[in-house]
C-alpha positions, 0 to 999 in steps of 0.5 A: 322463922321463929326465934331461937331461945338459949338455955345455959349450962350450970353456973352460967350467966348470959356472959358465958355464951360464946359470942362467935356462936351467938353471932353466927346464929343471929346472922339470920335469926332472932336470938334470945338468951335468958338468965332464969330466976335467981341467976345473973341479973334476974331476980327471984329464986332458982327453982329447985327442980328441972321441972321448975326451971322449965316452968320458969322458962315457959313463963318467960317465953309466954311473957314475950308473946311467943307461941313457937320457938326453936330451943337450944339447951347446953348441959343443964340447959339441955335438961331444961330444954327436954322438959320444956319440950315434953311439957309443951310439945307444940311450943318447940319447933326444933330442938338442939341438945348440947353436952347434955343427957336424959333424966335418970342418966348414969353419972349425972347424979355424981358431979363431984368433978365440978368442985374438983375442977373449980379448985383446980381453977382457983389454984391455977388462977384461971376459970374452972371451965378451962378444966371442965370444957377442954382437954389438957392437950396443947390444942385443948389449952389453946382452945380454952384460952381463945374461948375465955378471951372471947367471953370477956370481949364485951366490957360494958353491961356485964352480967352479975356472976352467979351466987354460991347459993344459986349454984348449990341449988342448981347442983341439987336439981342436977343430982335429982334429975340424975336420980329420977325415973327416965322419961319417955323421950319418944314423945319428943316429936320436934326435929332434934340435933344432939351434939357432944364432945367425945369425952364429956366428963360433966355429962358422960358422952354415952348419954348422947347416944342414949338420947339419940336412940330414944328420940325419934328421928334425932341426929 
């Protein structure tokens, strides 16, 4: 089977992938996670558009000599994964779109909540993902603590954190993705799994249903 390539969310470096998820995928697959240009320890500048990020991802995949992959994108990475699949349909065998939405999706261009939850994280002296990714219920708080502990298990060779400039460039690209014209997702022919929480504040959950209706045979 071809390798599975992982594209991460807004502000994320390689260290943000949950090791339990990666370990489960890697039991029977080669897993390739990547920091796109200007992110983490990767050199260069962050592309200013989602299409530019998709081009950088395709160049990376080509440099590895790969002509067929499975592709998983989480949030921002899901925007990029859609664009990769539309631009190079023969490259992507299977597609996973997690916590993400289509271009022109309602609410994507208004990410003010991100800065609010980053402030909440600073005031609470914790990672903003505790507020962004998890409900503020007892179970949600426990799940957040477990996740944050897991992503800090590895202490050697930690990735460089994202810079503020790179983060702002990603935010601008996200806003532009939310404002651009919807793309023809019926052109995605790869078997596609769409996954999301039932109350995603970052990329509104109804957008997952929208993608499901528009991508033929998606699950």
